[in-house]
C-alpha positions, 0 to 999 in steps of 0.5 A: 514464496511469501506475501504477494501484493501489487501496488494497486492492491495496496493503494486500494487497501489504503483508500478503504482505510481513509487514505487518498492519493496526494500525488502520482506519477509513472514511478510512484504515488504518494498517499496521505491521511492527515499528516501521514504520507506514504510513498508507494512505488509503481511497478508492473510486477508484484511488490517485494514482501519487505516493500509491501510490509514496510508500506503497510507498517508506515500506515499502521497496518499489518500484512494480516490486516491487508489479507483480511481486507483482501478476503472480503 
């Protein structure tokens, strides 16, 4: 199956790393930290592995970083 995460979980992880919600709507949210801005699609289902991995990579983190945070 692979890596499973919701958009809300990814947003919470990014907030814990210093990101803040810049703009948001029903279909997506932009998170920002300094000059780095990341778009997160808001779906009712889990994000696909590639999408979640891409969001984390844009923020400079790995799936392992996220999983370690989730276990805390």
